Structures are given as structure tokens and as C-alpha cells.
Jmol script that loads the backbone (N, CA, C; Angstrom):
load data "model"
ATOM      1  N   MET A   1     248.804 -89.313  55.602  1.00  0.00           N
ATOM      2  CA  MET A   1     248.174 -88.376  56.604  1.00  0.00           C
ATOM      3  C   MET A   1     246.584 -88.888  56.695  1.00  0.00           C
ATOM      4  N   ASP A   2     246.350 -89.095  57.823  1.00  0.00           N
ATOM      5  CA  ASP A   2     244.874 -89.431  58.096  1.00  0.00           C
ATOM      6  C   ASP A   2     244.055 -88.219  58.404  1.00  0.00           C
ATOM      7  N   CYS A   3     243.334 -87.756  57.466  1.00  0.00           N
ATOM      8  CA  CYS A   3     242.619 -86.621  57.496  1.00  0.00           C
ATOM      9  C   CYS A   3     241.412 -86.628  58.477  1.00  0.00           C
ATOM     10  N   LYS A   4     240.770 -87.743  58.604  1.00  0.00           N
ATOM     11  CA  LYS A   4     239.689 -87.919  59.660  1.00  0.00           C
ATOM     12  C   LYS A   4     240.163 -87.726  60.991  1.00  0.00           C
ATOM     13  N   ALA A   5     241.375 -88.254  61.230  1.00  0.00           N
ATOM     14  CA  ALA A   5     241.948 -88.178  62.606  1.00  0.00           C
ATOM     15  C   ALA A   5     242.209 -86.602  63.096  1.00  0.00           C
ATOM     16  N   ILE A   6     242.785 -86.020  61.997  1.00  0.00           N
ATOM     17  CA  ILE A   6     243.200 -84.663  62.156  1.00  0.00           C
ATOM     18  C   ILE A   6     242.019 -83.661  62.368  1.00  0.00           C
ATOM     19  N   GLY A   7     240.903 -83.953  61.562  1.00  0.00           N
ATOM     20  CA  GLY A   7     239.755 -83.218  61.780  1.00  0.00           C
ATOM     21  C   GLY A   7     239.085 -83.382  63.224  1.00  0.00           C
ATOM     22  N   TRP A   8     239.135 -84.682  63.572  1.00  0.00           N
ATOM     23  CA  TRP A   8     238.629 -85.051  64.941  1.00  0.00           C
ATOM     24  C   TRP A   8     239.183 -84.390  65.921  1.00  0.00           C
ATOM     25  N   ALA A   9     240.601 -84.390  65.965  1.00  0.00           N
ATOM     26  CA  ALA A   9     241.423 -83.780  66.924  1.00  0.00           C
ATOM     27  C   ALA A   9     241.303 -82.215  66.989  1.00  0.00           C
ATOM     28  N   LEU A  10     241.082 -81.711  65.926  1.00  0.00           N
ATOM     29  CA  LEU A  10     240.813 -80.173  65.821  1.00  0.00           C
ATOM     30  C   LEU A  10     239.498 -79.870  66.509  1.00  0.00           C
ATOM     31  N   ARG A  11     238.452 -80.615  66.204  1.00  0.00           N
ATOM     32  CA  ARG A  11     237.062 -80.413  66.891  1.00  0.00           C
ATOM     33  C   ARG A  11     237.216 -80.638  68.401  1.00  0.00           C
ATOM     34  N   GLU A  12     238.019 -81.615  68.870  1.00  0.00           N
ATOM     35  CA  GLU A  12     238.173 -81.903  70.263  1.00  0.00           C
ATOM     36  C   GLU A  12     238.857 -80.677  70.958  1.00  0.00           C
ATOM     37  N   VAL A  13     240.027 -80.116  70.244  1.00  0.00           N
ATOM     38  CA  VAL A  13     240.730 -79.128  70.886  1.00  0.00           C
ATOM     39  C   VAL A  13     239.880 -77.901  70.852  1.00  0.00           C
ATOM     40  N   THR A  14     238.964 -77.724  69.952  1.00  0.00           N
ATOM     41  CA  THR A  14     238.033 -76.487  69.907  1.00  0.00           C
ATOM     42  C   THR A  14     237.278 -76.383  71.099  1.00  0.00           C
ATOM     43  N   LYS A  15     236.946 -77.482  71.800  1.00  0.00           N
ATOM     44  CA  LYS A  15     236.154 -77.397  73.001  1.00  0.00           C
ATOM     45  C   LYS A  15     236.912 -76.696  74.158  1.00  0.00           C
ATOM     46  N   LYS A  16     238.224 -76.828  74.153  1.00  0.00           N
ATOM     47  CA  LYS A  16     238.942 -76.117  75.112  1.00  0.00           C
ATOM     48  C   LYS A  16     239.575 -74.784  74.851  1.00  0.00           C
ATOM     49  N   ASP A  17     239.999 -74.813  73.453  1.00  0.00           N
ATOM     50  CA  ASP A  17     240.641 -73.441  73.037  1.00  0.00           C
ATOM     51  C   ASP A  17     240.178 -73.176  71.597  1.00  0.00           C
ATOM     52  N   PRO A  18     239.087 -72.600  71.433  1.00  0.00           N
ATOM     53  CA  PRO A  18     238.686 -72.374  70.038  1.00  0.00           C
ATOM     54  C   PRO A  18     239.362 -71.294  69.278  1.00  0.00           C
ATOM     55  N   ASP A  19     239.945 -70.342  69.997  1.00  0.00           N
ATOM     56  CA  ASP A  19     240.815 -69.255  69.491  1.00  0.00           C
ATOM     57  C   ASP A  19     241.972 -69.719  68.738  1.00  0.00           C
ATOM     58  N   SER A  20     242.677 -70.661  69.340  1.00  0.00           N
ATOM     59  CA  SER A  20     243.831 -71.220  68.935  1.00  0.00           C
ATOM     60  C   SER A  20     243.538 -72.246  67.608  1.00  0.00           C
ATOM     61  N   VAL A  21     242.545 -72.901  67.665  1.00  0.00           N
ATOM     62  CA  VAL A  21     242.084 -73.674  66.458  1.00  0.00           C
ATOM     63  C   VAL A  21     241.878 -72.731  65.311  1.00  0.00           C
ATOM     64  N   PHE A  22     241.095 -71.726  65.623  1.00  0.00           N
ATOM     65  CA  PHE A  22     240.837 -70.751  64.455  1.00  0.00           C
ATOM     66  C   PHE A  22     242.060 -70.195  63.855  1.00  0.00           C
ATOM     67  N   GLU A  23     242.985 -69.717  64.656  1.00  0.00           N
ATOM     68  CA  GLU A  23     244.191 -69.120  64.235  1.00  0.00           C
ATOM     69  C   GLU A  23     245.049 -70.214  63.353  1.00  0.00           C
ATOM     70  N   PHE A  24     245.047 -71.397  63.886  1.00  0.00           N
ATOM     71  CA  PHE A  24     245.741 -72.466  63.134  1.00  0.00           C
ATOM     72  C   PHE A  24     245.057 -72.828  61.835  1.00  0.00           C
ATOM     73  N   LEU A  25     243.777 -72.859  61.801  1.00  0.00           N
ATOM     74  CA  LEU A  25     242.993 -73.066  60.508  1.00  0.00           C
ATOM     75  C   LEU A  25     243.167 -71.916  59.547  1.00  0.00           C
ATOM     76  N   GLN A  26     243.326 -70.629  60.103  1.00  0.00           N
ATOM     77  CA  GLN A  26     243.540 -69.506  59.209  1.00  0.00           C
ATOM     78  C   GLN A  26     244.855 -69.601  58.536  1.00  0.00           C
ATOM     79  N   LYS A  27     245.811 -69.903  59.173  1.00  0.00           N
ATOM     80  CA  LYS A  27     247.195 -70.065  58.684  1.00  0.00           C
ATOM     81  C   LYS A  27     247.213 -71.197  57.594  1.00  0.00           C
ATOM     82  N   TRP A  28     246.617 -72.291  57.780  1.00  0.00           N
ATOM     83  CA  TRP A  28     246.606 -73.423  56.889  1.00  0.00           C
ATOM     84  C   TRP A  28     245.598 -73.091  55.691  1.00  0.00           C
ATOM     85  N   SER A  29     244.650 -72.131  55.769  1.00  0.00           N
ATOM     86  CA  SER A  29     243.666 -71.855  54.566  1.00  0.00           C
ATOM     87  C   SER A  29     244.494 -71.370  53.422  1.00  0.00           C
ATOM     88  N   GLU A  30     245.734 -70.936  53.526  1.00  0.00           N
ATOM     89  CA  GLU A  30     246.367 -70.499  52.501  1.00  0.00           C
ATOM     90  C   GLU A  30     246.945 -71.566  51.602  1.00  0.00           C
ATOM     91  N   VAL A  31     246.889 -72.699  52.024  1.00  0.00           N
ATOM     92  CA  VAL A  31     247.598 -73.934  51.272  1.00  0.00           C
ATOM     93  C   VAL A  31     246.499 -74.441  50.274  1.00  0.00           C
ATOM     94  N   GLU A  32     246.895 -74.549  49.024  1.00  0.00           N
ATOM     95  CA  GLU A  32     246.047 -75.051  47.872  1.00  0.00           C
ATOM     96  C   GLU A  32     246.240 -76.506  47.775  1.00  0.00           C
ATOM     97  N   ASP A  33     245.607 -77.174  48.695  1.00  0.00           N
ATOM     98  CA  ASP A  33     245.638 -78.692  48.634  1.00  0.00           C
ATOM     99  C   ASP A  33     244.247 -79.177  49.077  1.00  0.00           C
ATOM    100  N   LYS A  34     243.682 -80.123  48.288  1.00  0.00           N
ATOM    101  CA  LYS A  34     242.185 -80.610  48.597  1.00  0.00           C
ATOM    102  C   LYS A  34     242.163 -81.245  49.930  1.00  0.00           C
ATOM    103  N   ASN A  35     243.215 -81.998  50.320  1.00  0.00           N
ATOM    104  CA  ASN A  35     243.148 -82.578  51.711  1.00  0.00           C
ATOM    105  C   ASN A  35     243.104 -81.542  52.835  1.00  0.00           C
ATOM    106  N   THR A  36     244.057 -80.605  52.622  1.00  0.00           N
ATOM    107  CA  THR A  36     244.030 -79.510  53.640  1.00  0.00           C
ATOM    108  C   THR A  36     242.807 -78.758  53.760  1.00  0.00           C
ATOM    109  N   LYS A  37     242.131 -78.541  52.562  1.00  0.00           N
ATOM    110  CA  LYS A  37     240.930 -77.843  52.670  1.00  0.00           C
ATOM    111  C   LYS A  37     239.673 -78.678  53.449  1.00  0.00           C
ATOM    112  N   TRP A  38     239.764 -80.049  53.131  1.00  0.00           N
ATOM    113  CA  TRP A  38     238.953 -80.892  53.726  1.00  0.00           C
ATOM    114  C   TRP A  38     239.089 -80.908  55.315  1.00  0.00           C
ATOM    115  N   ILE A  39     240.438 -80.949  55.718  1.00  0.00           N
ATOM    116  CA  ILE A  39     240.612 -80.945  57.088  1.00  0.00           C
ATOM    117  C   ILE A  39     240.110 -79.661  57.803  1.00  0.00           C
ATOM    118  N   ILE A  40     240.294 -78.458  57.102  1.00  0.00           N
ATOM    119  CA  ILE A  40     239.832 -77.311  57.632  1.00  0.00           C
ATOM    120  C   ILE A  40     238.220 -77.338  57.771  1.00  0.00           C
ATOM    121  N   LYS A  41     237.473 -77.753  56.741  1.00  0.00           N
ATOM    122  CA  LYS A  41     236.164 -77.841  56.798  1.00  0.00           C
ATOM    123  C   LYS A  41     235.646 -78.661  57.891  1.00  0.00           C
ATOM    124  N   GLU A  42     236.348 -79.880  58.160  1.00  0.00           N
ATOM    125  CA  GLU A  42     236.021 -80.775  59.313  1.00  0.00           C
ATOM    126  C   GLU A  42     236.404 -80.144  60.624  1.00  0.00           C
ATOM    127  N   GLY A  43     237.582 -79.605  60.541  1.00  0.00           N
ATOM    128  CA  GLY A  43     238.070 -79.025  61.908  1.00  0.00           C
ATOM    129  C   GLY A  43     237.392 -77.742  62.429  1.00  0.00           C
ATOM    130  N   MET A  44     236.624 -77.047  61.541  1.00  0.00           N
ATOM    131  CA  MET A  44     235.990 -75.943  61.987  1.00  0.00           C
ATOM    132  C   MET A  44     234.492 -76.066  62.453  1.00  0.00           C
ATOM    133  N   LYS A  45     234.024 -77.321  62.455  1.00  0.00           N
ATOM    134  CA  LYS A  45     232.691 -77.571  62.752  1.00  0.00           C
ATOM    135  C   LYS A  45     232.242 -77.199  64.181  1.00  0.00           C
ATOM    136  N   LYS A  46     233.132 -77.252  65.160  1.00  0.00           N
ATOM    137  CA  LYS A  46     232.727 -76.714  66.552  1.00  0.00           C
ATOM    138  C   LYS A  46     233.020 -75.300  66.792  1.00  0.00           C
ATOM    139  N   LEU A  47     233.536 -74.533  65.801  1.00  0.00           N
ATOM    140  CA  LEU A  47     233.763 -73.112  66.103  1.00  0.00           C
ATOM    141  C   LEU A  47     232.452 -72.381  65.873  1.00  0.00           C
ATOM    142  N   SER A  48     232.542 -71.230  66.280  1.00  0.00           N
ATOM    143  CA  SER A  48     231.357 -70.308  66.225  1.00  0.00           C
ATOM    144  C   SER A  48     231.017 -70.034  64.719  1.00  0.00           C
ATOM    145  N   ASP A  49     229.652 -69.774  64.529  1.00  0.00           N
ATOM    146  CA  ASP A  49     229.271 -69.525  63.154  1.00  0.00           C
ATOM    147  C   ASP A  49     230.056 -68.442  62.417  1.00  0.00           C
ATOM    148  N   LYS A  50     230.380 -67.368  63.134  1.00  0.00           N
ATOM    149  CA  LYS A  50     231.085 -66.239  62.758  1.00  0.00           C
ATOM    150  C   LYS A  50     232.453 -66.710  62.283  1.00  0.00           C
ATOM    151  N   LYS A  51     233.184 -67.473  63.024  1.00  0.00           N
ATOM    152  CA  LYS A  51     234.423 -68.065  62.655  1.00  0.00           C
ATOM    153  C   LYS A  51     234.315 -69.067  61.502  1.00  0.00           C
ATOM    154  N   GLN A  52     233.387 -69.691  61.408  1.00  0.00           N
ATOM    155  CA  GLN A  52     233.277 -70.729  60.349  1.00  0.00           C
ATOM    156  C   GLN A  52     233.008 -69.890  59.002  1.00  0.00           C
ATOM    157  N   GLU A  53     232.173 -68.927  59.046  1.00  0.00           N
ATOM    158  CA  GLU A  53     232.025 -68.177  57.841  1.00  0.00           C
ATOM    159  C   GLU A  53     233.353 -67.422  57.366  1.00  0.00           C
ATOM    160  N   LYS A  54     234.197 -66.890  58.317  1.00  0.00           N
ATOM    161  CA  LYS A  54     235.433 -66.288  57.966  1.00  0.00           C
ATOM    162  C   LYS A  54     236.388 -67.387  57.196  1.00  0.00           C
ATOM    163  N   LEU A  55     236.431 -68.669  57.773  1.00  0.00           N
ATOM    164  CA  LEU A  55     237.217 -69.751  57.234  1.00  0.00           C
ATOM    165  C   LEU A  55     236.680 -70.097  55.893  1.00  0.00           C
ATOM    166  N   LYS A  56     235.384 -70.182  55.730  1.00  0.00           N
ATOM    167  CA  LYS A  56     234.832 -70.500  54.349  1.00  0.00           C
ATOM    168  C   LYS A  56     235.208 -69.590  53.362  1.00  0.00           C
ATOM    169  N   THR A  57     235.213 -68.318  53.688  1.00  0.00           N
ATOM    170  CA  THR A  57     235.560 -67.180  52.773  1.00  0.00           C
ATOM    171  C   THR A  57     237.107 -67.400  52.322  1.00  0.00           C
ATOM    172  N   LEU A  58     237.858 -67.768  53.372  1.00  0.00           N
ATOM    173  CA  LEU A  58     239.400 -67.926  53.082  1.00  0.00           C
ATOM    174  C   LEU A  58     239.640 -69.192  52.143  1.00  0.00           C
ATOM    175  N   ILE A  59     238.818 -70.231  52.204  1.00  0.00           N
ATOM    176  CA  ILE A  59     239.129 -71.363  51.607  1.00  0.00           C
ATOM    177  C   ILE A  59     238.260 -71.423  50.284  1.00  0.00           C
ATOM    178  N   GLY A  60     237.395 -70.496  50.032  1.00  0.00           N
ATOM    179  CA  GLY A  60     236.605 -70.422  48.858  1.00  0.00           C
ATOM    180  C   GLY A  60     235.451 -71.455  48.939  1.00  0.00           C
ATOM    181  N   GLY A  61     234.947 -71.688  50.110  1.00  0.00           N
ATOM    182  CA  GLY A  61     233.853 -72.631  50.057  1.00  0.00           C
ATOM    183  C   GLY A  61     232.707 -72.139  50.917  1.00  0.00           C
TER     184      GLY A  61
END
end "model"
wireframe off; spacefill off
backbone 0.3
color backbone group
């Protein structure tokens, strides 16, 4: 799995459909895996501050 590419793709999709990316990341926030958590942190960078804070709470970061 190429984590960097996934994070980049999520940031790009956020430009067009931030709500879908947020929902996608919310679902994956339940997975207890360090790579998944890294992808979420990278993928959420273009989301609104409010959505980023919500995701940080969900992943414990």
C-alpha cells in the first residue's frame, strides 16, 4: 500500500467533494492501524478546520 499516494488522492478529491472525503475518513477512523491513521491525517489536510478537529478526536490525535 502506498500511503503517500492515497493521502495525495484524498486531498485532491477534497477539492471537489469534501463531504464525501470526510465521510470516508470517518468510516476508516475506526481501524486500529498506524498506516490507516497516517493516511487519515494526510488525507484530511484540505478539509475545514471543524472537520479536521472531528477526525483528530476520532483517531485520538
